[in-house]
N, C-alpha and C positions, 0 to 999 in steps of 0.2 A: 866480301862475304859477311863481315861484321855489320855493315850498313844494312844488308839484306835481312840479317837476323833481327835487327832492331825494327825494321819496317814491317817484317812479317806479321807480328801480333797486331800492329796498328792497322794494317790493311785487311786482316782476316775478318774483323767484325763488319765493316761496311760492305766489303765484297760479298760476304756470306749473306748479309741482309738483303742486298739487291737481288742476288740469285734466288733466295727463298721467296722474295716478294714476286718475282717474275713467275716462279713455278706455281705459287698459290693463285696468282691472278690468272694464269693460263687455265688452271683447273676450274676456277669460277666461271671464266668465259666459256669453256667447253660445256660446263653444266647448263649454261644459258643458251646453248646451241649457237655460239659465236666462235668462229675460227680464230684462235689467238694469233696464228701466224699472219693472217690477213690484217688483223688489227695492228700488230707490230710493224707490218710493212707500211701501213698508212702513217703510223707515227714517225717512221724513219724517212719518209718521203719528203724531201725539202723542196721539191719542185723540179721542173725540167730546165729552165733557163738559168744562166748565172745570176741574173738579177733576183729571181725568186729564191735561189739558194742563199744568196748573201742576205736578203731580207729576212729569211727564216732565222739565220744566225744572229742577226741584229735583234730580232724579237726575243730570242732566248737570252742573249747577254743582257738586254735591258731589263728583262724580268729577273735575272739572276742578281743584279746589283742590289735591289732592296732586300732580297732573300739573304744575300751574303751579310748585309748589315744587321738584319734581324738575327741571323745565326750568331754573329759576333756578340750582339747584346746579350743574348741568352747564355752564350758560352762563358762570358766574363763572370756572371753570377754562378754558373755551374762550377767554375774552378774553385769556388769557396764553399761549395755545397749548398748554395742558395738557389731557389727556383723563382726566377723573375717571370712569373706568369703574366705580369702586367704590361709586357712590351706592347701589346695591341693597343691598350688605352694610352700609353705613353706617346707612341708615335702619332696616333690620330689627333690627340689634343695638341701636341707640339706642331704638327703640320698646319692645322687650321690657324693657330696663333701666328706662326711664321708667315703664312699666306696673307693674313690680314696686315701684319706689320710691313711685309714686303710691298703690298699694294698701297700703303699709306705714306710711304716715304719716297724721296727721289734723291738718289746718290749716284756717284760714278759707278760703273759696272762692277769692278772688283769689290768695292766697299759695300755695294748693295747686296751682292750675293753673299759676302761674308757676314753681313748683318743678319740675313735670313737664316744662315747656317747656325750662327751663335744663338739666335733667339730659339730656334728649334731645340738645340742641345740643352739650353738652360731650362726651358719649360719641361722637357722630358726628364731631365735630371732632378728637378724639383719634385715632380710627381713620383719618381722612384724613391726619392729621399724620404717621402712620407712613409713608405713601406719600411725603410730602414729604421727610422725613428720609432715607429710602432714596435718593431722587433726588439730593439735594444733597450727601450724604456719600459715597455709593457709586456714583452715576451709574446707578442702576437705573431703567429706563423705568417711568414711572407707569402705563402701560397694563398691563404685565406684573404689577407689584406689586399694583395695585388689583384686578385680576382674581383673583389668588391670594388676596388678603385677603377677597374676596367669599366664597370657599369657607370660609375660616376663620371669618368672621363668621356665616355661615349655620349652620355646624356648632356654633359656640359658642352661638348663639341656640337651636338645637334642644336642646343639652345643658341649658341653663339652664331651658328650658320644661319639660322632662321631669324635671328634677332640683330644684335649690334654689328656683326660682321657681314651681314647679307649685302651682296653687291648686285645680284640679279633683280630684274624688275618683278613686280607683283604679277602673278599668273604664269610665271615661267615654269616649264615642265621640270627643269633641273635647277635647283637652288645652288648658288655658288657665291663665293666671295668675289670681290673686285679683282680684276686681272692684275697681275704683277707687271709693271712696265718693262720694256725691253732691257733696261739696264740691270734688272734683277733676274733675267732669264739666262740660263747657262747654255752656251752654244754647244752644238753637237760635235762629234768627232768623225764625221763622214769623210773629211779630207784624207784620213788614213787609207781609205780604199783607193783613192787616186794615186797615192804614193806607191802602193803595191800592185797597181794595174788591175784592180778588181772592179766589178760593176758597182756603181754608186746607187745604193737602194733608195727608194722614196722615203723610207722611215729613217729618222735620225738616230745614230748611236749616241746614247746619253753621255754628255761630258762629265757627269758625276761619276763615271767609271774611274776616272783618275783619283777623285777624292776617296772613293771606296778602297782603291788599291793602297793609297797612302795610309788610310785608317787601319787597314788590315796589317800592314807592315809595322805601324806604330804599336798596335795591340800585341802583335807577336813579340816584339822587342820588350815591351813593358812586362808581359807575363812571363817571359822565359829568360830575360837577360838583366833584370833589375831586382833590387832588394824588395820593392813593392810586390812584384810577382812571386818572389819566394815566400814572403810573409802571407800573401793571399792563399797560396797553395798549402802552406803549412797550417794555416788557420782552418782550412777546409778539412785537412786530414785529422787534426787533433787540436781543437781550440784550447784545451787545458795545457797541452804541451807547448803550444805557441805562446800562451800567456806566461808560462813559466820561463820562457826564453826571452821575455821582454816585449812581445807583440801584444798590442792592445786589440783584443778580439772585437770589442764593440766598435772601436774606430774603424777597423777593417771592414766590418759589415756596412757601415755608412759609406765609406770610400768606394767599396765595390759596387753598391747599388747606385751610387751617384754616377760612377763611370759607366755602368751598364745602361742606365737611363739616358745618359748623354749620347751614347752610340745609338740607342733606340730612337732618339730624336731625329736621326739622319735618314731613317727608313723611308719616309714619305717624300723626301726631297728630290730623288731622281725623277719621279713622275711630276712633281710640282714645278721644278725648275726646268725640266727638259721637255715637258709635253703639255700638261693641262694649264699651267701658269695660274691656277686658282684651285681652291678647295671646293669640291662639289659634293652633292648628296650621293653620287655614285663613285666617289674616290675609292681607290683600291683598298679593300679591307681584307682581314685575315692574315696579313703578313706576319704579325707577331706570333700567332699560333704555329704557322708554318716554320717560323724560325726555330722553334723547339725541335722539330723533326730534323731540320737542317743541321743544327748544332749536334744532335745525337749522332746523325749519320757521319758527320765530319769529325767526330770524337773530340769536339771542342778545340780543334787546332785550326788556325786561320786558313791554311792551305786545304785541309780536308773540308772545311766549311765552304770554301770557294767551289770545290768540285761537287759537293752535295747541292749547293745552290744552282749550279748549272744543270744537274740532273733534274731537280724539281722544276726548274724553269723549262727544261725540255718537255717534261710531262705536261706542264700548264699550256705550253704552246701547241701540244697535240690535241687539245680540246676542239679547236675549230676544224682541223682536217678530219677528225673522227665524225663530227657532226655533218660535214659536207658529204662524207662517204657513207652516211646513214648508219654509222655504228654508235652504240651507246657511249656517250661521253663519260658516263659513270665509271668506265674502265680506268680512267686516270685517277679517280678518287679511290678505287679499289687498290691500285698499285701504290699510291701514296700511303694509304692506310696500312697496307701490309708491310711496307718499308718501315713505318714507325714501330709496328709490333715486332718485326723481325730484327730490327737493330737493337732493341732491348735484350732480346734473347742472345743475339750474336755477341753483344758486348760482354754478357756474362760468360759465354763460352770462351771468348778470347781472353778474358781476365783469368779464368781458371787454367787455361792452357799456359798462359804466361807465368802464373804463380807456380804451376807444376814444373815448368821448365827452369824457373829460378830456383826452386827448391832442390832440383837435381844438380845445381851448380855449386861452386865453392863459396859464393856470397849470396846466400838466399836471404831475401828481405823478410823481416819479421812482422812488418806492419800489414794492415789491411789495405783495401783499394783506396786510391785517392778519390776524395769526394768529387763526383761530378765530371771527371775528365777521362774516365775509362782507362786509366793507367793501371799498372800492376801493383801499386802500393809501395814502390820504392821511394824512400824519403828523399826529397829534392835536395840537390847540392846548392849551397848558397853561392851567389855570384861572386866573382873575384873581388877582393877588397872589402867584403861585407864584414859586419860586426862579428858574426860567428867565426869566420876564418881568422880574424885578428885575435879573438879570444883563444882559439885553438893554437895559434902560433905562440901566444904568450904562455900558455900552459906547457 
């Protein structure tokens, strides 16, 4: 019962947002003389044969992996009240540099893949670090600087692709970097279907799924079970109070943005290492902006972000079936847009309900809402063995 009470406020906002989005989308479709039930039926149709059904699930999971990483990158900054709007530019620039480095070297498979991952993380972390330095040294809003750096990153990536990193011949319809050799390509996970006796689909399940799962677990532990996570959350709630307790707020801004950027560098790697093996002019774009919606819907919790990523991946996968069935694919855009709007309203409703419930209890919190994580404003408890607990014991 206690667990249900704790999960109730956390689940209220995303569930309410999805329901409101479906209702609004249905009303819009009805106004356009489109039967919403027929549209939803097409979206939920995964095919008739087992192979088609498994393939549809693989498409959804493959799409969810980069969305999950994008949501994590945004959520890390959100935890401290920072808005890393530059995730889009960070992962695009990181991916093209990683693709070029991966194509230029020849190493044993594990080292080759590891080098590509490290290069992508370092480049994206460096780009995010510029935002942090501008904020702590010149007071520049991270929203403004990250948006401007997005344009610079995309322009730089375009120059590199058409210039020094170009691997495609002149006159090619799609410009691309050189292909990464087999040692730098990550194998798929389709063997798991044979283990469970399922149909083996023609599309490979990205092996980067395992990396994303490990990253999600590490971020969850880092944010919720370590001193760094406590300092980050405390700095987001009240920088002045955190500074008074010995937390260097400026240092936390830099560390947080570097970590957010490093995770952002992983966003393009599932497609790069598992499918395209090169960076092209039509490489997947827009994942950084979708990551904001995924993080909001998942309430900045890794598990919630994973579920939100699957939902958005399901909506993206629905584009092709809707077009085949001669329905407007803009339905998906409408649903995604209304989810973003609804989740903001739902988070505020859930926050007020939680605060009202806490105010009626014996230990009502006095603080405001935690910056960026959708919580109820309860001051976080330091992890066991932390400095705060030792000082309390000595007192």
